[in-house]
Each structure stands twice: as structure tokens, then as C-alpha cells.
N, C-alpha and C positions, 0 to 999 in steps of 0.2 A: 126553299129559300136557301140561298148561299150566302155564307157569313164569311168575308175575308178577315183572316186571323192578323196576317202580317206580311211582309215580304220574307221569302225563304231565307235570304241571308241574314235576316235579323232574328232567327229562332235557331239557335244552336242547339246541339244534342244535348240531352240532359235538362233541357228547361222547359217549362209549362207557362202557358198564359191563358188567362180566364178572359172570356168575351161574353158579351150579352147578345142574346138572339130574341128579340122581343122580350117577353117576360121571363124567359130562362137564361141561366147563368150557366156557361158551359167551360169546362176545362180542357185545355187541348195540350197534348204531351208529346214531346219529341224525344223517343227511347232509341237511341243508336240508330238514328235516321228514318226510323218507322213512326208515323203519326198515328195518335189515338185521340178520341174525344169522348168525354163522358160528363154527364150532368153533374154540376158542382151542387148536388143536394144528395145527401145520405138518405136512402129509403129508410133506415132505421128509425132516425129521429130528426131528420131534416138539417144535419150539420153540414158545414161547408167543406164538402168531400175533398175537392181538388187542393185544398192547401196541405193536405195530410202528406205524411212521409211515403216515399216511394221504396219497395223492396222487391227483390227477386223472390223466387220461390224458395222455401227452406226443404231439403231433402234429407232424409235419415237413412242411412245403410244399416244403421244398428243403434244400438243404445249409446249415446254419448257421441255418436259419428254423423254429425249434422253438416252439410254443405249448402251452399247458397247456388241455386241453379239458374243460369240464364240472366239476361238483363232485367232491370227492374220493372216488372209489369204488374205490381201489385200496389193499389194505393189505399192507404189506411185512413178511415175518418179520424180526425182529431179529437172529436167528442168521446167516442167510447171505443175506438179502435177495430170497428169492423173493416175487413179488408175486401176488396173488390179487384176482379180481375179487368185491367184496362181495355181488354178486346171485347170481352162478352158481357161485363158489368156484374158477372155473378159474385154473390159474396162467399166467403169463407171464413170460419172460425169466429163465432160471434162471443167476444169476451163476457164472462158473467151468464152467458146463456147457451154455452156449449153443453151437448149431451154426451155422455159416456155409456157406449154399450158393452155388455158381456157377452163373450163368444165362448163356445165350447173349443176345448183344445185337444187334440189327439196326436199321436206319433205314428208316422207312416213311412214306408220307404220312398225314397226319391223317385224311384222310376215307375211308382204306381200312382202318383200325383197326376190330375188332368190340369190343363191350363184353364182356369177360370177367370172370365172377363166381366166385371161389373158393368150391366146395361147402363147407358147414360141416359135414357128416356128421352126427354126434350132438353137437356141440358149438355152444353158442349163444356166438358170438364178438360183443362189442360192437361198434357201427359204428365208434367212435373207435379200437379195436384194429386193425380192418380198414383204417381209413385210415392207421395208422401202420404198417402192415405187419407187424404183430405176428403170431406163430403162437402157438396153444395150446401149454402145456407139458405135461408128462406127469403133473402132480399136479392133483386137485381137491379143495378143502377141503369139508367137509360144511357145508351152509347149512341154515336153519330158518325158516319163515314167522314173521313178527312182525305183530302188529296191535294197534291199540288198543281196548280193552273198557272201557266206561264211561270213567273217567278213568286207567286203567292201562295201561301198556305190557307185553304178554304175548307170550311165546314159545311156539309149539308145538313140542313135542318128540316 
């Protein structure tokens, strides 16, 4: 089923629109000319996900050295702050439910270390999330393809 969101000229960058597709409520976002659609229901506890704040990835290069990386592609549920990637729907950082893991630490010469890459299994983790050391959370929001057809923004449900 195709759902016409609006005319392209009526959907400026940085805006979001919430549309109905049968019983579903879907948020459509225009992030720097790229469109994303995600279900307007937080998988954590059912909150209105798409009215939450948008933010870019926070990346730390060291203690106290945090920068915001890229366009705002994370939406945070206004109820409890769970963050979801607009492209994949993957959750990150569950407030109040995050876990901390202890790791062994050693000192080694730099030229003896191997490049270790974390296996992504079935989850696509954005490069900025990997760089920030974030782990995928337990929830994944439903996403939908969005495209421009003629002069209209359309969601495929």
C-alpha cells in the first residue's frame, strides 16, 4: 500500500510529518533532503516515538572530548528517552536499563596490536555508533521505505 505524505515542496528539510496508514501511525522525516519513515510507536512501552527530539550521533575521542557527528538521525522517545536510528530502527542506550561491563586492561606496544572488528551479527550498526562504542539495544522500531514519486513524498507500507 502506498501512502502519499504530501507534496515535496510542502516538506522542507528538518521537518517531520505523521501520517496514518490503516491502523498504523507513521512518522516521516526529511533529514537534509533524505527521507526516513518509522512507526510512531516506541517498542519499549508504546510511546509516541515520532514526536521525540532528533539528534546526531555523539562521538567521544577521549574524556571530555565529545562532538556531534553528522545530521540528526536519532529519534528519542519522549516517554523514557530510548533512542532509535531513523534508517534501521535499531535502539541504542536504554535509560535506566543500560548495563555496564567490566573489561580486562593491559599495556602493549602499538605495533603489536591487531585491528579487531566487532561482528555485527544481524544488526546494521552505523559507523558513528561503533566509533562511539555504543551497543545495539533490545528494541527495533519498524521502518518503511520512503521515496519521491513525481512531486509527492510517498511511504510504502
